[in-house]
A tleap script that builds the chain and sets N, CA, C and O, in Angstrom:
source leaprc.protein.ff14SB
mol = sequence {
  NMET PHE ALA LEU LEU LYS LYS PHE LEU LEU
  THR GLN ASP THR SER LEU ILE LYS ASP LEU
  ARG SER ALA ASP VAL ASN GLY ASP ASP SER
  VAL ASN ALA LEU ASP TYR ALA LEU ILE LYS
  ARG TYR LEU LEU LYS ASP ILE THR VAL PHE
  PRO VAL GLU GLY CHIE
}
set mol.1.N position { 9.078 -1.665 2.521 }
set mol.1.CA position { 7.767 -0.813 1.810 }
set mol.1.C position { 6.936 -1.448 2.970 }
set mol.1.O position { 6.003 -0.654 3.082 }
set mol.2.N position { 6.801 -2.164 3.643 }
set mol.2.CA position { 5.745 -2.436 4.409 }
set mol.2.C position { 5.821 -1.771 5.676 }
set mol.2.O position { 4.878 -1.783 6.468 }
set mol.3.N position { 6.866 -1.215 5.888 }
set mol.3.CA position { 6.992 -0.632 7.266 }
set mol.3.C position { 7.410 0.521 7.087 }
set mol.3.O position { 7.762 0.972 8.177 }
set mol.4.N position { 7.579 1.349 6.156 }
set mol.4.CA position { 7.585 2.581 5.108 }
set mol.4.C position { 5.818 2.912 5.518 }
set mol.4.O position { 5.325 3.741 6.283 }
set mol.5.N position { 5.146 1.793 4.575 }
set mol.5.CA position { 3.979 2.674 4.258 }
set mol.5.C position { 2.558 2.576 6.090 }
set mol.5.O position { 1.482 3.122 6.334 }
set mol.6.N position { 3.281 1.780 6.714 }
set mol.6.CA position { 3.075 1.498 8.155 }
set mol.6.C position { 3.441 3.145 8.763 }
set mol.6.O position { 2.374 3.689 9.046 }
set mol.7.N position { 4.280 3.788 8.952 }
set mol.7.CA position { 4.965 4.621 9.337 }
set mol.7.C position { 4.614 6.093 8.640 }
set mol.7.O position { 4.698 7.253 9.043 }
set mol.8.N position { 4.106 5.368 7.183 }
set mol.8.CA position { 3.371 6.787 6.416 }
set mol.8.C position { 2.132 7.314 7.126 }
set mol.8.O position { 1.728 8.423 7.474 }
set mol.9.N position { 1.637 5.881 7.205 }
set mol.9.CA position { 0.094 6.175 7.494 }
set mol.9.C position { 0.079 6.953 8.961 }
set mol.9.O position { -0.692 7.874 9.229 }
set mol.10.N position { 0.961 6.470 9.753 }
set mol.10.CA position { 0.988 6.985 11.269 }
set mol.10.C position { 1.287 8.867 11.364 }
set mol.10.O position { 0.878 9.795 12.062 }
set mol.11.N position { 2.404 8.652 10.006 }
set mol.11.CA position { 2.742 10.400 10.450 }
set mol.11.C position { 2.246 11.100 9.400 }
set mol.11.O position { 2.098 12.292 9.668 }
set mol.12.N position { 1.849 10.694 7.985 }
set mol.12.CA position { 1.308 11.294 6.948 }
set mol.12.C position { 2.644 11.652 6.537 }
set mol.12.O position { 2.520 12.233 5.458 }
set mol.13.N position { 3.925 11.588 6.883 }
set mol.13.CA position { 5.730 12.138 5.980 }
set mol.13.C position { 5.416 11.693 4.697 }
set mol.13.O position { 5.320 10.487 4.466 }
set mol.14.N position { 5.180 12.863 3.512 }
set mol.14.CA position { 5.046 12.154 2.086 }
set mol.14.C position { 6.956 12.223 2.020 }
set mol.14.O position { 7.475 12.638 0.983 }
set mol.15.N position { 7.386 12.007 2.598 }
set mol.15.CA position { 8.613 11.867 2.296 }
set mol.15.C position { 9.138 10.596 2.538 }
set mol.15.O position { 10.325 10.303 2.396 }
set mol.16.N position { 8.399 9.968 2.843 }
set mol.16.CA position { 9.090 8.414 3.414 }
set mol.16.C position { 9.096 7.560 2.269 }
set mol.16.O position { 9.937 6.684 2.067 }
set mol.17.N position { 8.203 7.822 1.580 }
set mol.17.CA position { 7.458 6.991 -0.236 }
set mol.17.C position { 7.582 8.262 -1.100 }
set mol.17.O position { 6.944 9.312 -1.022 }
set mol.18.N position { 8.552 7.903 -1.931 }
set mol.18.CA position { 9.008 9.145 -3.488 }
set mol.18.C position { 8.227 8.718 -4.066 }
set mol.18.O position { 8.398 9.267 -5.155 }
set mol.19.N position { 7.290 7.989 -4.181 }
set mol.19.CA position { 6.330 7.446 -5.407 }
set mol.19.C position { 5.123 6.950 -4.584 }
set mol.19.O position { 5.106 5.725 -4.466 }
set mol.20.N position { 3.929 7.726 -3.879 }
set mol.20.CA position { 2.823 7.037 -3.618 }
set mol.20.C position { 1.800 6.180 -4.354 }
set mol.20.O position { 1.055 5.278 -3.970 }
set mol.21.N position { 2.006 6.751 -5.528 }
set mol.21.CA position { 1.324 5.438 -6.275 }
set mol.21.C position { 1.755 4.229 -6.714 }
set mol.21.O position { 1.215 3.595 -7.620 }
set mol.22.N position { 2.798 3.859 -6.044 }
set mol.22.CA position { 3.461 2.491 -5.969 }
set mol.22.C position { 2.676 1.995 -4.669 }
set mol.22.O position { 2.082 0.946 -4.917 }
set mol.23.N position { 2.448 2.557 -2.997 }
set mol.23.CA position { 2.177 2.382 -2.296 }
set mol.23.C position { 0.325 2.300 -2.613 }
set mol.23.O position { -0.244 1.933 -1.585 }
set mol.24.N position { -0.421 2.499 -3.504 }
set mol.24.CA position { -1.649 2.359 -3.927 }
set mol.24.C position { -1.934 1.385 -4.773 }
set mol.24.O position { -2.121 1.565 -5.976 }
set mol.25.N position { -2.012 -0.269 -3.891 }
set mol.25.CA position { -2.334 -1.245 -4.800 }
set mol.25.C position { -4.009 -1.473 -4.693 }
set mol.25.O position { -4.497 -2.147 -5.600 }
set mol.26.N position { -4.552 -1.169 -4.073 }
set mol.26.CA position { -5.908 -1.127 -4.747 }
set mol.26.C position { -6.356 -0.419 -5.770 }
set mol.26.O position { -7.398 -0.875 -6.243 }
set mol.27.N position { -5.780 0.911 -6.485 }
set mol.27.CA position { -6.571 1.666 -7.221 }
set mol.27.C position { -7.176 2.957 -6.349 }
set mol.27.O position { -6.834 3.978 -6.945 }
set mol.28.N position { -7.680 3.170 -5.571 }
set mol.28.CA position { -8.217 4.150 -5.798 }
set mol.28.C position { -7.880 5.441 -4.805 }
set mol.28.O position { -8.392 5.968 -3.817 }
set mol.29.N position { -6.463 5.681 -5.838 }
set mol.29.CA position { -6.192 6.889 -5.420 }
set mol.29.C position { -5.615 7.676 -4.310 }
set mol.29.O position { -5.424 8.888 -4.214 }
set mol.30.N position { -5.375 6.665 -3.461 }
set mol.30.CA position { -5.730 7.370 -2.466 }
set mol.30.C position { -4.788 5.903 -1.439 }
set mol.30.O position { -5.099 4.730 -1.645 }
set mol.31.N position { -3.603 6.318 -0.327 }
set mol.31.CA position { -2.839 5.196 -0.069 }
set mol.31.C position { -3.069 5.066 1.914 }
set mol.31.O position { -2.433 5.704 2.752 }
set mol.32.N position { -3.555 4.611 2.025 }
set mol.32.CA position { -4.350 4.329 3.357 }
set mol.32.C position { -4.279 3.430 3.908 }
set mol.32.O position { -3.239 2.818 3.665 }
set mol.33.N position { -5.283 2.713 5.010 }
set mol.33.CA position { -5.057 1.098 5.417 }
set mol.33.C position { -5.326 0.161 5.098 }
set mol.33.O position { -5.176 -0.957 5.593 }
set mol.34.N position { -6.098 0.773 3.546 }
set mol.34.CA position { -7.293 -0.500 2.583 }
set mol.34.C position { -5.711 -1.282 2.005 }
set mol.34.O position { -5.395 -2.472 1.983 }
set mol.35.N position { -4.950 -0.051 1.582 }
set mol.35.CA position { -3.867 -0.374 1.097 }
set mol.35.C position { -2.554 -1.236 2.047 }
set mol.35.O position { -1.939 -2.064 1.375 }
set mol.36.N position { -2.267 -1.141 3.002 }
set mol.36.CA position { -1.785 -1.559 4.187 }
set mol.36.C position { -2.253 -3.260 4.190 }
set mol.36.O position { -1.640 -4.324 4.100 }
set mol.37.N position { -3.134 -3.010 4.287 }
set mol.37.CA position { -3.975 -4.350 4.390 }
set mol.37.C position { -3.675 -5.180 3.457 }
set mol.37.O position { -3.267 -6.300 3.767 }
set mol.38.N position { -3.783 -4.885 2.417 }
set mol.38.CA position { -3.400 -5.532 0.939 }
set mol.38.C position { -2.093 -6.036 0.720 }
set mol.38.O position { -2.008 -7.162 0.231 }
set mol.39.N position { -1.285 -5.547 0.933 }
set mol.39.CA position { 0.012 -5.492 1.324 }
set mol.39.C position { 0.334 -6.775 1.965 }
set mol.39.O position { 0.757 -7.823 1.478 }
set mol.40.N position { -0.068 -6.340 3.577 }
set mol.40.CA position { 0.089 -7.212 4.211 }
set mol.40.C position { -0.514 -8.731 4.257 }
set mol.40.O position { -0.014 -9.720 4.794 }
set mol.41.N position { -1.321 -8.657 3.780 }
set mol.41.CA position { -2.062 -9.908 2.877 }
set mol.41.C position { -1.316 -11.012 2.043 }
set mol.41.O position { -1.168 -12.209 2.290 }
set mol.42.N position { -0.888 -10.247 0.973 }
set mol.42.CA position { 0.286 -10.180 0.135 }
set mol.42.C position { 1.206 -11.093 0.466 }
set mol.42.O position { 1.349 -12.266 0.121 }
set mol.43.N position { 1.931 -10.255 1.325 }
set mol.43.CA position { 3.070 -10.970 2.357 }
set mol.43.C position { 2.728 -12.434 2.915 }
set mol.43.O position { 3.559 -13.342 2.955 }
set mol.44.N position { 1.443 -12.543 3.324 }
set mol.44.CA position { 1.646 -13.555 4.022 }
set mol.44.C position { 1.040 -14.693 2.763 }
set mol.44.O position { 0.957 -15.918 2.850 }
set mol.45.N position { 0.738 -13.965 1.820 }
set mol.45.CA position { 0.607 -15.071 0.694 }
set mol.45.C position { -1.148 -15.191 0.723 }
set mol.45.O position { -1.571 -15.898 -0.192 }
set mol.46.N position { -2.003 -14.726 1.450 }
set mol.46.CA position { -3.310 -14.801 1.329 }
set mol.46.C position { -3.364 -14.335 -0.117 }
set mol.46.O position { -3.872 -15.130 -0.907 }
set mol.47.N position { -3.026 -13.443 -0.481 }
set mol.47.CA position { -3.707 -13.676 -2.123 }
set mol.47.C position { -2.193 -13.058 -3.159 }
set mol.47.O position { -1.116 -12.710 -2.675 }
set mol.48.N position { -2.514 -13.075 -4.473 }
set mol.48.CA position { -1.193 -13.622 -5.239 }
set mol.48.C position { -1.468 -12.142 -6.131 }
set mol.48.O position { -0.901 -12.324 -7.208 }
set mol.49.N position { -1.889 -11.223 -6.129 }
set mol.49.CA position { -2.280 -10.269 -7.386 }
set mol.49.C position { -2.742 -9.104 -6.446 }
set mol.49.O position { -3.445 -9.549 -5.539 }
set mol.50.N position { -2.530 -7.501 -6.373 }
set mol.50.CA position { -3.683 -6.854 -6.030 }
set mol.50.C position { -4.431 -6.356 -6.834 }
set mol.50.O position { -4.398 -6.627 -8.035 }
set mol.51.N position { -5.414 -5.355 -6.177 }
set mol.51.CA position { -6.830 -5.335 -6.847 }
set mol.51.C position { -6.335 -4.234 -8.480 }
set mol.51.O position { -6.800 -4.301 -9.618 }
set mol.52.N position { -5.092 -3.190 -7.826 }
set mol.52.CA position { -4.898 -2.066 -9.007 }
set mol.52.C position { -4.378 -3.064 -10.579 }
set mol.52.O position { -4.336 -2.563 -11.703 }
set mol.53.N position { -3.983 -4.731 -10.209 }
set mol.53.CA position { -3.521 -5.193 -11.351 }
set mol.53.C position { -4.709 -5.411 -12.355 }
set mol.53.O position { -4.414 -5.114 -13.512 }
set mol.54.N position { -5.843 -5.814 -12.182 }
set mol.54.CA position { -7.067 -6.038 -12.322 }
set mol.54.C position { -7.100 -4.956 -13.453 }
set mol.54.O position { -7.284 -5.314 -14.616 }
set mol.55.N position { -6.938 -3.743 -13.156 }
set mol.55.CA position { -7.662 -2.767 -13.576 }
set mol.55.C position { -7.007 -2.351 -15.114 }
set mol.55.O position { -7.503 -1.434 -15.768 }
savepdb mol mol.pdb
quit
């Protein structure tokens, strides 16, 4: 998912991710570099939940 999200952000090719909502981890209805940074922090175990989980 992480590599696909990076590629999506660079190309905006929506065919790369079947459900873009799953990549919107901060809940702002947009998939962007903020989501990428949060997923990276999650993988590095800097955070344990995504902001969207608190909504």
